[in-house]
MARMI-401077 format. One record per atom (N, C-alpha, C): residue number from 1; residue in three letters; atom name; z, y, x. Coordinates in nm, 4 decimals. Example, Ala and Ser with C-alpha at 12.3 -4.5 7.8 and 13.67 -1.06 7.14 Angstrom:
<atoms>
(atom 1 "ALA" "N" (0.7800 -0.5690 1.3190))
(atom 1 "ALA" "CA" (0.7800 -0.4500 1.2300))
(atom 1 "ALA" "C" (0.7800 -0.3300 1.3200))
(atom 2 "SER" "N" (0.7080 -0.2250 1.2850))
(atom 2 "SER" "CA" (0.7140 -0.1060 1.3670))
(atom 2 "SER" "C" (0.7870 0.0030 1.2900))
</atoms>
This chain:
<atoms>
(atom 1 "UNK" "N" (6.0349 -13.6935 6.3396))
(atom 1 "UNK" "CA" (6.1453 -13.7666 6.2679))
(atom 1 "UNK" "C" (6.2148 -13.8376 6.4004))
(atom 2 "UNK" "N" (6.2660 -13.7971 6.4994))
(atom 2 "UNK" "CA" (6.3326 -13.8536 6.5939))
(atom 2 "UNK" "C" (6.4744 -13.8777 6.5799))
(atom 3 "UNK" "N" (6.5082 -13.8245 6.4606))
(atom 3 "UNK" "CA" (6.6638 -13.8108 6.4805))
(atom 3 "UNK" "C" (6.6985 -13.8842 6.3205))
(atom 4 "UNK" "N" (6.5653 -13.9667 6.2748))
(atom 4 "UNK" "CA" (6.5817 -14.0193 6.1568))
(atom 4 "UNK" "C" (6.7309 -14.1031 6.1347))
(atom 5 "UNK" "N" (6.7917 -14.1371 6.0760))
(atom 5 "UNK" "CA" (6.8980 -14.2519 6.0540))
(atom 5 "UNK" "C" (6.8114 -14.3902 5.9242))
(atom 6 "UNK" "N" (6.7971 -14.4750 6.0241))
(atom 6 "UNK" "CA" (6.7054 -14.5931 5.9916))
(atom 6 "UNK" "C" (6.7689 -14.7527 5.9901))
(atom 7 "UNK" "N" (6.7634 -14.7804 5.8361))
(atom 7 "UNK" "CA" (6.8860 -14.9126 5.8385))
(atom 7 "UNK" "C" (6.8152 -14.9912 5.7752))
(atom 8 "UNK" "N" (6.7735 -15.1553 5.8488))
(atom 8 "UNK" "CA" (6.7004 -15.2729 5.7918))
(atom 8 "UNK" "C" (6.7956 -15.3919 5.7261))
(atom 9 "UNK" "N" (6.7771 -15.4051 5.5867))
(atom 9 "UNK" "CA" (6.8463 -15.5089 5.4979))
(atom 9 "UNK" "C" (6.7013 -15.6369 5.5457))
(atom 10 "UNK" "N" (6.7617 -15.7223 5.6054))
(atom 10 "UNK" "CA" (6.6864 -15.8341 5.6105))
(atom 10 "UNK" "C" (6.7549 -15.9763 5.5644))
(atom 11 "UNK" "N" (6.6862 -16.0726 5.6027))
(atom 11 "UNK" "CA" (6.7210 -16.2250 5.6131))
(atom 11 "UNK" "C" (6.6996 -16.2929 5.7521))
(atom 12 "UNK" "N" (6.7394 -16.4022 5.7894))
(atom 12 "UNK" "CA" (6.7528 -16.4212 5.9461))
(atom 12 "UNK" "C" (6.6254 -16.5197 5.9457))
(atom 13 "UNK" "N" (6.5773 -16.6165 5.7716))
(atom 13 "UNK" "CA" (6.4376 -16.6289 5.7900))
(atom 13 "UNK" "C" (6.3650 -16.5906 5.7227))
(atom 14 "UNK" "N" (6.3375 -16.4594 5.7441))
(atom 14 "UNK" "CA" (6.1908 -16.3465 5.6781))
(atom 14 "UNK" "C" (6.1364 -16.3364 5.7971))
(atom 15 "UNK" "N" (6.0434 -16.3407 5.7936))
(atom 15 "UNK" "CA" (5.8939 -16.3580 5.8804))
(atom 15 "UNK" "C" (5.8932 -16.1666 5.8717))
(atom 16 "UNK" "N" (5.8693 -16.1509 5.7733))
(atom 16 "UNK" "CA" (5.8723 -16.0007 5.7443))
(atom 16 "UNK" "C" (5.9722 -15.8965 5.8269))
(atom 17 "UNK" "N" (6.0685 -15.9232 5.7939))
(atom 17 "UNK" "CA" (6.2001 -15.9098 5.8802))
(atom 17 "UNK" "C" (6.1973 -15.8874 5.9879))
(atom 18 "UNK" "N" (6.1821 -15.9738 6.0768))
(atom 18 "UNK" "CA" (6.1503 -16.0181 6.2175))
(atom 18 "UNK" "C" (5.9965 -15.8836 6.2769))
(atom 19 "UNK" "N" (5.9101 -15.9538 6.1902))
(atom 19 "UNK" "CA" (5.7988 -15.8553 6.2294))
(atom 19 "UNK" "C" (5.8456 -15.6739 6.2137))
(atom 20 "UNK" "N" (5.9434 -15.6314 6.1338))
(atom 20 "UNK" "CA" (5.9458 -15.4824 6.1545))
(atom 20 "UNK" "C" (6.0713 -15.4739 6.2530))
(atom 21 "UNK" "N" (6.1479 -15.5528 6.2811))
(atom 21 "UNK" "CA" (6.3097 -15.5941 6.3753))
(atom 21 "UNK" "C" (6.2040 -15.5627 6.5487))
(atom 22 "UNK" "N" (6.0753 -15.6468 6.5564))
(atom 22 "UNK" "CA" (6.0008 -15.6067 6.6597))
(atom 22 "UNK" "C" (5.9012 -15.4306 6.6793))
(atom 23 "UNK" "N" (5.8512 -15.4529 6.5855))
(atom 23 "UNK" "CA" (5.8020 -15.3114 6.5589))
(atom 23 "UNK" "C" (5.8849 -15.1892 6.5962))
(atom 24 "UNK" "N" (6.0266 -15.1897 6.5477))
(atom 24 "UNK" "CA" (6.1603 -15.1156 6.6053))
(atom 24 "UNK" "C" (6.1383 -15.0995 6.7601))
(atom 25 "UNK" "N" (6.1851 -15.2451 6.7850))
(atom 25 "UNK" "CA" (6.1661 -15.2397 6.9162))
(atom 25 "UNK" "C" (6.0654 -15.2043 7.0129))
(atom 26 "UNK" "N" (5.9194 -15.2324 6.9809))
(atom 26 "UNK" "CA" (5.7993 -15.1544 7.0372))
(atom 26 "UNK" "C" (5.8663 -15.0138 7.0565))
(atom 27 "UNK" "N" (5.8428 -14.9534 6.9627))
(atom 27 "UNK" "CA" (5.8802 -14.8025 6.9717))
(atom 27 "UNK" "C" (6.0031 -14.7184 6.9591))
(atom 28 "UNK" "N" (6.1368 -14.8180 7.0030))
(atom 28 "UNK" "CA" (6.2026 -14.7834 7.0416))
(atom 28 "UNK" "C" (6.3097 -14.6830 6.9392))
(atom 29 "UNK" "N" (6.2456 -14.7633 6.8287))
(atom 29 "UNK" "CA" (6.3229 -14.7034 6.6727))
(atom 29 "UNK" "C" (6.5002 -14.7724 6.7144))
(atom 30 "UNK" "N" (6.6167 -14.6550 6.6924))
(atom 30 "UNK" "CA" (6.7358 -14.6817 6.6847))
(atom 30 "UNK" "C" (6.7508 -14.7009 6.5542))
(atom 31 "UNK" "N" (6.8020 -14.8287 6.5188))
(atom 31 "UNK" "CA" (6.8771 -14.8420 6.3065))
(atom 31 "UNK" "C" (6.9604 -14.9589 6.3292))
(atom 32 "UNK" "N" (7.0264 -14.9887 6.2161))
(atom 32 "UNK" "CA" (7.0939 -15.0299 6.1419))
(atom 32 "UNK" "C" (7.0373 -15.1349 6.1058))
(atom 33 "UNK" "N" (7.1232 -15.2784 6.1543))
(atom 33 "UNK" "CA" (7.0367 -15.3801 6.0800))
(atom 33 "UNK" "C" (7.1841 -15.4686 5.9720))
(atom 34 "UNK" "N" (7.1388 -15.5084 5.8702))
(atom 34 "UNK" "CA" (7.2145 -15.5902 5.7834))
(atom 34 "UNK" "C" (7.1855 -15.6740 5.7376))
(atom 35 "UNK" "N" (7.2155 -15.8236 5.8227))
(atom 35 "UNK" "CA" (7.1177 -15.9563 5.8452))
(atom 35 "UNK" "C" (7.1934 -16.0060 5.6821))
(atom 36 "UNK" "N" (7.1649 -16.0305 5.5214))
(atom 36 "UNK" "CA" (7.2362 -16.0510 5.4376))
(atom 36 "UNK" "C" (7.2668 -16.1548 5.4492))
(atom 37 "UNK" "N" (7.2652 -16.2964 5.5369))
(atom 37 "UNK" "CA" (7.2418 -16.4241 5.4897))
(atom 37 "UNK" "C" (7.3809 -16.4304 5.5641))
(atom 38 "UNK" "N" (7.4122 -16.3181 5.6351))
(atom 38 "UNK" "CA" (7.5144 -16.3583 5.7598))
(atom 38 "UNK" "C" (7.6694 -16.3128 5.7082))
(atom 39 "UNK" "N" (7.6342 -16.2834 5.5301))
(atom 39 "UNK" "CA" (7.7967 -16.2286 5.4549))
(atom 39 "UNK" "C" (7.7660 -16.3600 5.3485))
(atom 40 "UNK" "N" (7.9272 -16.3423 5.3376))
(atom 40 "UNK" "CA" (7.9611 -16.4486 5.2135))
(atom 40 "UNK" "C" (8.0411 -16.3887 5.0925))
(atom 41 "UNK" "N" (8.0378 -16.4440 5.0087))
(atom 41 "UNK" "CA" (8.1840 -16.4017 4.9284))
(atom 41 "UNK" "C" (8.1842 -16.1934 4.8614))
(atom 42 "UNK" "N" (8.2007 -16.1808 4.8544))
(atom 42 "UNK" "CA" (8.2381 -16.0513 4.8293))
(atom 42 "UNK" "C" (8.1554 -15.9091 4.8907))
(atom 43 "UNK" "N" (8.1813 -15.9405 5.0242))
(atom 43 "UNK" "CA" (8.0684 -15.8600 5.1410))
(atom 43 "UNK" "C" (8.0237 -15.8917 5.1169))
(atom 44 "UNK" "N" (7.8615 -16.0189 5.0606))
(atom 44 "UNK" "CA" (7.7605 -16.0455 5.0201))
(atom 44 "UNK" "C" (7.7214 -15.9458 4.8752))
(atom 45 "UNK" "N" (7.8215 -15.9608 4.7850))
(atom 45 "UNK" "CA" (7.7766 -15.9651 4.6701))
(atom 45 "UNK" "C" (7.7896 -15.8004 4.6946))
(atom 46 "UNK" "N" (7.8622 -15.7177 4.7332))
(atom 46 "UNK" "CA" (7.8458 -15.6128 4.7577))
(atom 46 "UNK" "C" (7.7511 -15.5310 4.8273))
(atom 47 "UNK" "N" (7.6610 -15.6115 4.9597))
(atom 47 "UNK" "CA" (7.5885 -15.5311 5.0254))
(atom 47 "UNK" "C" (7.4409 -15.5880 4.9257))
(atom 48 "UNK" "N" (7.4316 -15.7018 4.8391))
(atom 48 "UNK" "CA" (7.3043 -15.7327 4.7609))
(atom 48 "UNK" "C" (7.3223 -15.6323 4.6347))
(atom 49 "UNK" "N" (7.4351 -15.5633 4.5763))
(atom 49 "UNK" "CA" (7.4498 -15.4122 4.4917))
(atom 49 "UNK" "C" (7.4279 -15.3146 4.5626))
(atom 50 "UNK" "N" (7.4040 -15.2826 4.6387))
(atom 50 "UNK" "CA" (7.3487 -15.1900 4.7586))
(atom 50 "UNK" "C" (7.2417 -15.1795 4.8110))
(atom 51 "UNK" "N" (7.1274 -15.3266 4.8300))
(atom 51 "UNK" "CA" (7.0387 -15.3123 4.8442))
(atom 51 "UNK" "C" (6.9426 -15.2667 4.6542))
(atom 52 "UNK" "N" (7.0444 -15.3364 4.5721))
(atom 52 "UNK" "CA" (6.9310 -15.3525 4.4209))
(atom 52 "UNK" "C" (6.9645 -15.1820 4.4239))
(atom 53 "UNK" "N" (7.0516 -15.0850 4.4250))
(atom 53 "UNK" "CA" (7.0433 -14.9661 4.3792))
(atom 53 "UNK" "C" (6.9154 -14.9050 4.4645))
(atom 54 "UNK" "N" (6.8997 -14.9574 4.5946))
(atom 54 "UNK" "CA" (6.7347 -14.8699 4.6678))
(atom 54 "UNK" "C" (6.6551 -14.9630 4.6804))
(atom 55 "UNK" "N" (6.6441 -15.1326 4.5934))
(atom 55 "UNK" "CA" (6.5487 -15.1685 4.5510))
(atom 55 "UNK" "C" (6.5789 -15.2902 4.4285))
(atom 56 "UNK" "N" (6.5239 -15.2537 4.3189))
(atom 56 "UNK" "CA" (6.5926 -15.3831 4.2700))
(atom 56 "UNK" "C" (6.5343 -15.5492 4.2028))
(atom 57 "UNK" "N" (6.4371 -15.5379 4.2964))
(atom 57 "UNK" "CA" (6.3932 -15.6481 4.3151))
(atom 57 "UNK" "C" (6.4505 -15.7178 4.4178))
(atom 58 "UNK" "N" (6.5295 -15.6312 4.4747))
(atom 58 "UNK" "CA" (6.6213 -15.7264 4.5912))
(atom 58 "UNK" "C" (6.5541 -15.7834 4.6743))
(atom 59 "UNK" "N" (6.4278 -15.7333 4.7353))
(atom 59 "UNK" "CA" (6.3607 -15.8003 4.8198))
(atom 59 "UNK" "C" (6.3576 -15.7826 4.9285))
(atom 60 "UNK" "N" (6.2802 -15.8440 5.0739))
(atom 60 "UNK" "CA" (6.3117 -15.8105 5.2182))
(atom 60 "UNK" "C" (6.1770 -15.8258 5.2932))
(atom 61 "UNK" "N" (6.1798 -15.7514 5.3678))
(atom 61 "UNK" "CA" (6.2816 -15.6545 5.4425))
(atom 61 "UNK" "C" (6.3026 -15.5655 5.3396))
(atom 62 "UNK" "N" (6.4247 -15.4499 5.3264))
(atom 62 "UNK" "CA" (6.4365 -15.3449 5.2208))
(atom 62 "UNK" "C" (6.4610 -15.2697 5.3616))
(atom 63 "UNK" "N" (6.3562 -15.1313 5.3644))
(atom 63 "UNK" "CA" (6.4520 -15.0294 5.4634))
(atom 63 "UNK" "C" (6.4458 -14.8992 5.4368))
(atom 64 "UNK" "N" (6.6024 -14.8297 5.4937))
(atom 64 "UNK" "CA" (6.6133 -14.6626 5.4143))
(atom 64 "UNK" "C" (6.5982 -14.5989 5.5732))
(atom 65 "UNK" "N" (6.5136 -14.5040 5.5420))
(atom 65 "UNK" "CA" (6.5158 -14.4085 5.6029))
(atom 65 "UNK" "C" (6.5299 -14.2793 5.5720))
(atom 66 "UNK" "N" (6.6793 -14.1996 5.6548))
(atom 66 "UNK" "CA" (6.7193 -14.1123 5.5878))
(atom 66 "UNK" "C" (6.7703 -14.1214 5.4797))
(atom 67 "UNK" "N" (6.7736 -14.0408 5.3630))
(atom 67 "UNK" "CA" (6.8709 -14.0692 5.2452))
(atom 67 "UNK" "C" (6.7679 -14.0925 5.1440))
(atom 68 "UNK" "N" (6.6452 -13.9945 5.1756))
(atom 68 "UNK" "CA" (6.5347 -14.0183 5.0868))
(atom 68 "UNK" "C" (6.4295 -14.1217 5.0382))
(atom 69 "UNK" "N" (6.4097 -14.1695 5.1679))
(atom 69 "UNK" "CA" (6.2700 -14.2708 5.1760))
(atom 69 "UNK" "C" (6.3566 -14.4439 5.1523))
(atom 70 "UNK" "N" (6.2836 -14.5135 5.1168))
(atom 70 "UNK" "CA" (6.3041 -14.6495 5.0960))
(atom 70 "UNK" "C" (6.1567 -14.7587 5.1088))
(atom 71 "UNK" "N" (6.1256 -14.7973 5.1944))
(atom 71 "UNK" "CA" (5.9776 -14.8544 5.2027))
(atom 71 "UNK" "C" (6.0713 -15.0304 5.2018))
(atom 72 "UNK" "N" (6.0001 -15.0892 5.0956))
(atom 72 "UNK" "CA" (6.0258 -15.2381 5.0574))
(atom 72 "UNK" "C" (5.9062 -15.3250 5.1287))
(atom 73 "UNK" "N" (5.9327 -15.3913 5.2197))
(atom 73 "UNK" "CA" (5.7865 -15.4740 5.2798))
(atom 73 "UNK" "C" (5.7723 -15.4571 5.4040))
(atom 74 "UNK" "N" (5.6790 -15.5400 5.4700))
(atom 74 "UNK" "CA" (5.6121 -15.5382 5.5895))
(atom 74 "UNK" "C" (5.4972 -15.4108 5.5723))
(atom 75 "UNK" "N" (5.5267 -15.2906 5.5250))
(atom 75 "UNK" "CA" (5.4445 -15.1897 5.5529))
(atom 75 "UNK" "C" (5.4822 -15.1103 5.7064))
(atom 76 "UNK" "N" (5.3915 -15.1448 5.7898))
(atom 76 "UNK" "CA" (5.3838 -15.0627 5.9383))
(atom 76 "UNK" "C" (5.3833 -14.9635 5.8930))
(atom 77 "UNK" "N" (5.2620 -14.9662 5.8256))
(atom 77 "UNK" "CA" (5.1899 -14.7639 5.8128))
(atom 77 "UNK" "C" (5.2898 -14.6849 5.7918))
(atom 78 "UNK" "N" (5.3561 -14.7207 5.6640))
(atom 78 "UNK" "CA" (5.4023 -14.6499 5.5917))
(atom 78 "UNK" "C" (5.5443 -14.6172 5.6314))
(atom 79 "UNK" "N" (5.5812 -14.6910 5.7063))
(atom 79 "UNK" "CA" (5.7371 -14.7055 5.8043))
(atom 79 "UNK" "C" (5.7173 -14.6274 5.9137))
(atom 80 "UNK" "N" (5.5373 -14.6296 6.0227))
(atom 80 "UNK" "CA" (5.5421 -14.4870 6.1074))
(atom 80 "UNK" "C" (5.5656 -14.3722 6.0031))
(atom 81 "UNK" "N" (5.4997 -14.3530 5.9167))
(atom 81 "UNK" "CA" (5.4687 -14.2198 5.8484))
(atom 81 "UNK" "C" (5.5911 -14.2066 5.8301))
(atom 82 "UNK" "N" (5.6591 -14.2493 5.7981))
(atom 82 "UNK" "CA" (5.7834 -14.2066 5.7353))
(atom 82 "UNK" "C" (5.8894 -14.1834 5.8872))
(atom 83 "UNK" "N" (5.9073 -14.2527 5.9841))
(atom 83 "UNK" "CA" (5.9401 -14.1801 6.0852))
(atom 83 "UNK" "C" (5.8525 -14.1070 6.2246))
(atom 84 "UNK" "N" (5.7557 -14.0664 6.1524))
(atom 84 "UNK" "CA" (5.7129 -13.9472 6.2448))
(atom 84 "UNK" "C" (5.6432 -14.0424 6.3327))
(atom 85 "UNK" "N" (5.5897 -14.1234 6.3701))
(atom 85 "UNK" "CA" (5.4894 -14.2154 6.4543))
(atom 85 "UNK" "C" (5.3872 -14.2549 6.4526))
(atom 86 "UNK" "N" (5.3465 -14.1597 6.5523))
(atom 86 "UNK" "CA" (5.1691 -14.1264 6.5100))
(atom 86 "UNK" "C" (5.1106 -14.2278 6.6589))
(atom 87 "UNK" "N" (5.1265 -14.3196 6.7087))
(atom 87 "UNK" "CA" (5.0702 -14.3717 6.7789))
(atom 87 "UNK" "C" (4.9993 -14.5391 6.6694))
</atoms>
């Protein structure tokens, strides 16, 4: 799935979020990163609502791959599978 649209919602203090970012770098995965703790007020509220629509527990990391796949947590094997990574 080389052309996957990938979005990672995370926190600057989250070790699992950092691990996923590191994995994406290792595999040269292009992704959009939303560091939730950088936002305040209405912007932050809107982003949290966006995350809750994907992951009602609003936990991190929350990863959206294309329109249909949402993976919550540091589930590297699930993420690799969803992205078609076989290594």
